[in-house]
C-alpha positions in Angstrom: 109.4 120.5 83.9 108.9 119.8 87.6 105.1 120.2 87.2 105.2 117.7 84.3 106.9 115.2 86.5 104.4 115.7 89.3 101.5 115.3 86.8 102.8 111.8 86.0 102.4 110.5 89.5 99.5 108.2 90.4 97.1 110.4 92.4 95.2 107.4 93.8 98.2 106.2 95.8 98.7 102.9 94.0 102.4 103.6 93.3 103.7 105.3 96.5 107.4 104.6 95.9 107.3 105.9 92.3 105.3 108.9 93.4 107.8 109.8 96.2 110.7 109.5 93.7 108.9 111.6 91.2 108.2 114.3 93.9 111.9 114.2 94.9 113.0 114.7 91.3 110.5 117.5 90.8 111.7 119.2 94.1 115.3 118.9 93.0 114.5 120.6 89.7 112.5 123.4 91.6 115.3 124.1 94.1 118.5 123.6 92.2 120.5 126.6 90.9 121.4 124.6 87.8 119.5 124.6 84.6 117.3 121.5 84.2 119.6 119.9 81.6 122.7 120.6 83.7 121.0 119.1 86.7 120.1 115.9 84.9 123.6 115.5 83.6 124.9 115.8 87.1 122.4 113.3 88.3 123.5 110.9 85.5 127.1 111.3 86.7 126.0 110.5 90.2 124.2 107.4 89.0 127.4 106.2 87.3 129.4 106.8 90.4 126.9 104.9 92.6 126.7 101.9 90.1 122.9 102.5 89.9 120.6 99.8 88.7 118.8 100.0 85.3 115.5 101.3 86.7 117.3 104.3 88.2 118.7 105.2 84.8 115.2 104.7 83.3 113.6 107.1 85.7 116.3 109.7 85.3 116.8 109.4 81.5 113.1 109.8 80.9 113.3 113.2 82.7 116.6 114.0 81.0 115.1 113.4 77.6 112.2 115.7 78.6 114.7 118.5 79.2 116.5 117.9 75.9 119.5 115.7 76.9 120.8 113.8 73.8 122.5 110.4 73.6 125.7 112.2 72.7 125.5 114.2 76.0 124.9 110.9 77.9 128.0 109.5 76.2 129.9 112.7 77.1 129.0 112.2 80.8 130.3 108.6 80.7 133.5 109.8 79.1 133.9 112.7 81.6 133.5 110.5 84.7 135.6 107.5 83.4 138.9 108.8 84.8 137.2 109.3 88.2 135.0 106.2 88.6 137.0 103.8 86.5 136.4 101.5 83.6 134.3 99.0 85.4 131.8 101.6 86.6 131.5 103.1 83.1 131.0 99.7 81.4 128.5 98.8 84.1 126.7 102.1 83.6 126.6 101.6 79.8 125.1 98.1 80.3 122.5 99.4 82.8 121.5 102.2 80.5 121.0 99.7 77.6 118.9 97.5 80.0 116.9 100.6 81.0 116.2 101.4 77.3 115.2 97.8 76.8 112.8 98.0 79.7 111.3 101.2 78.3 110.8 99.5 74.9 109.1 96.5 76.5 106.8 98.7 78.6 105.9 100.8 75.6 105.1 97.8 73.5 103.0 96.2 76.3 101.1 99.5 76.7 100.5 99.7 73.0 99.2 96.1 72.9 97.0 96.7 75.9 95.6 99.8 74.2 94.9 97.8 71.0 93.3 95.1 73.0 91.1 97.6 74.8 90.1 99.2 71.6 89.3 95.8 70.0 87.3 94.8 73.1 85.4 98.0 73.1 84.5 97.7 69.4 82.1 94.8 69.1 82.1 93.2 72.5 79.8 93.8 75.4 79.7 92.4 78.8 76.6 90.7 80.2 76.6 89.2 83.6 80.4 89.3 83.7 80.9 87.3 80.5 82.1 88.6 77.2 79.8 88.1 74.3 80.4 89.0 70.6 77.7 91.1 68.9 
């Protein structure tokens, strides 16, 4: 799994912060004595305790899904930490997780639209002197 995370980084250096975070996550998976799924559940609990923003959940939940974490297990973590961190943190975490999922949907839709546009552009359009022309 750590190698999969590393392969998702931008090798040309255009996303240095994302690349660093991905490397840190991969290193954590490599060095921890926990199984990858256990590690991601612990990380999720830490995010709740820290009142993490939606993008932190997005980054970690994508890795968690990759190691087989289910939505029921995410709910289980929220239930488990509620007595420790309190209702406000759990409610905030649930909202931030929902925002993260919304961000993921928007990004996926935009990527799909961009792919369709690129396919449409490549099928029947050519570029001459910087201008688009139809065939």
